[in-house]
C-alpha positions as CSV (number, residue, x, y, z in Angstrom):
1,M,204.7,43.2,-106.1
2,T,203.3,41.1,-103.5
3,I,201.1,41.8,-100.5
4,P,203.4,41.9,-97.1
5,N,202.4,39.6,-94.8
6,M,200.9,40.3,-91.5
7,D,203.6,39.7,-89.6
8,E,205.5,42.4,-91.3
9,L,202.8,44.9,-91.4
10,N,202.8,44.3,-87.4
11,V,206.1,44.8,-87.0
12,L,206.1,48.2,-89.2
13,H,202.9,49.5,-87.7
14,S,204.6,49.1,-83.9
15,N,207.8,50.0,-84.9
16,I,207.6,53.4,-87.2
17,C,203.4,54.3,-87.5
18,N,203.0,54.3,-83.8
19,A,205.9,56.2,-83.6
20,L,205.1,58.6,-86.0
21,G,201.6,59.0,-84.7
22,D,202.0,62.2,-82.9
23,P,203.2,65.2,-85.0
24,K,205.5,67.0,-82.7
25,R,207.4,63.5,-82.9
26,I,207.2,64.4,-86.7
27,Q,208.5,67.9,-86.1
28,I,211.4,66.3,-84.0
29,M,211.7,64.4,-86.9
30,Y,212.5,67.0,-89.4
31,L,214.2,69.2,-87.2
32,L,217.0,66.2,-86.4
33,H,217.0,66.3,-90.2
34,E,218.4,69.5,-90.3
35,A,221.0,69.3,-87.5
36,P,221.5,67.1,-84.5
37,H,220.3,68.4,-81.2
38,H,219.9,68.3,-77.6
39,V,216.6,68.2,-75.8
40,T,217.0,71.8,-74.6
41,A,217.2,73.6,-78.4
42,I,214.4,71.0,-79.4
43,A,212.3,71.7,-76.7
44,E,213.1,75.8,-77.6
45,A,213.1,75.2,-81.1
46,L,209.5,73.6,-81.2
47,D,208.3,75.3,-78.1
48,V,207.4,72.3,-76.2
49,P,208.1,71.7,-72.6
50,Q,211.8,69.4,-72.5
51,P,209.8,66.8,-70.2
52,T,207.9,66.1,-73.1
53,V,210.5,66.4,-75.8
54,S,212.3,63.9,-73.9
55,R,209.4,61.4,-73.8
56,H,209.2,62.2,-77.5
57,L,212.8,61.1,-78.1
58,A,212.4,58.6,-75.8
59,I,210.1,56.7,-78.3
60,L,211.7,57.9,-81.3
61,K,215.2,56.2,-79.7
62,Q,213.0,53.0,-78.5
63,R,211.6,52.8,-82.6
64,G,215.3,53.1,-83.9
65,L,214.3,56.1,-85.5
66,V,216.7,58.2,-83.4
67,T,220.4,57.7,-82.2
68,S,222.2,59.7,-79.1
69,E,225.3,60.3,-78.0
70,R,226.8,62.2,-75.1
71,D,228.4,64.9,-75.7
72,G,230.2,66.0,-71.8
73,T,227.3,66.4,-69.8
74,S,224.3,66.9,-72.4
75,V,223.1,64.3,-75.2
76,I,223.0,64.9,-78.8
77,Y,220.0,63.1,-80.8
78,H,220.3,62.8,-84.2
79,L,217.9,60.7,-86.9
80,A,219.5,56.9,-87.5
81,N,218.4,57.2,-91.0
82,E,217.6,59.9,-93.6
83,Q,215.5,58.1,-95.7
84,I,212.7,58.6,-93.1
85,I,212.2,62.3,-94.3
86,D,212.0,61.2,-97.8
87,V,208.9,59.1,-96.7
88,L,207.6,62.2,-94.4
89,D,207.5,64.3,-97.5
90,M,206.5,61.7,-99.9
91,M,203.2,61.2,-97.0
92,R,203.1,64.8,-97.4
93,Q,203.0,65.5,-100.9
94,L,200.8,63.0,-101.3
95,L,198.3,64.4,-98.6
96,R,199.0,67.9,-100.8
97,D,197.5,65.6,-103.7
98,L,194.2,64.5,-102.3
99,L,193.3,67.9,-100.5
100,T,194.0,69.2,-104.5
101,R,191.9,66.6,-106.0
102,Q,189.2,66.6,-103.0
103,T,188.8,70.3,-103.6
104,N,188.7,70.0,-107.4
105,M,185.7,67.5,-107.2
106,L,184.0,69.9,-104.8
107,E,184.1,72.9,-107.4
108,S,183.5,70.7,-109.9
109,N,180.2,69.2,-108.1
110,S,179.0,72.7,-107.2
111,S,179.5,74.3,-110.5
112,E,176.9,71.5,-111.7
């Protein structure tokens, strides 16, 4: 595999990494993976004020990670691409593996 060029990495960073830079936005992504929701339902499920959820959704929508559709007077939000959950799950597994390895290293160092 070749090393990605900086232009591509800058686009990746600005579009996806920055959009996922807030843990609440990641929670929103997981909630939308379960089912499409409107802002009020997301706010209630995550115990976050509705204006905060709206701000997070605007960022996720602007970056193309969520889409929306009108349903009468409300707006329903969906994941734009379900693969983002696979990526997030892989990152979570990587974190668990790193923490396990660090814990094992600490335990082996303390027993010496």
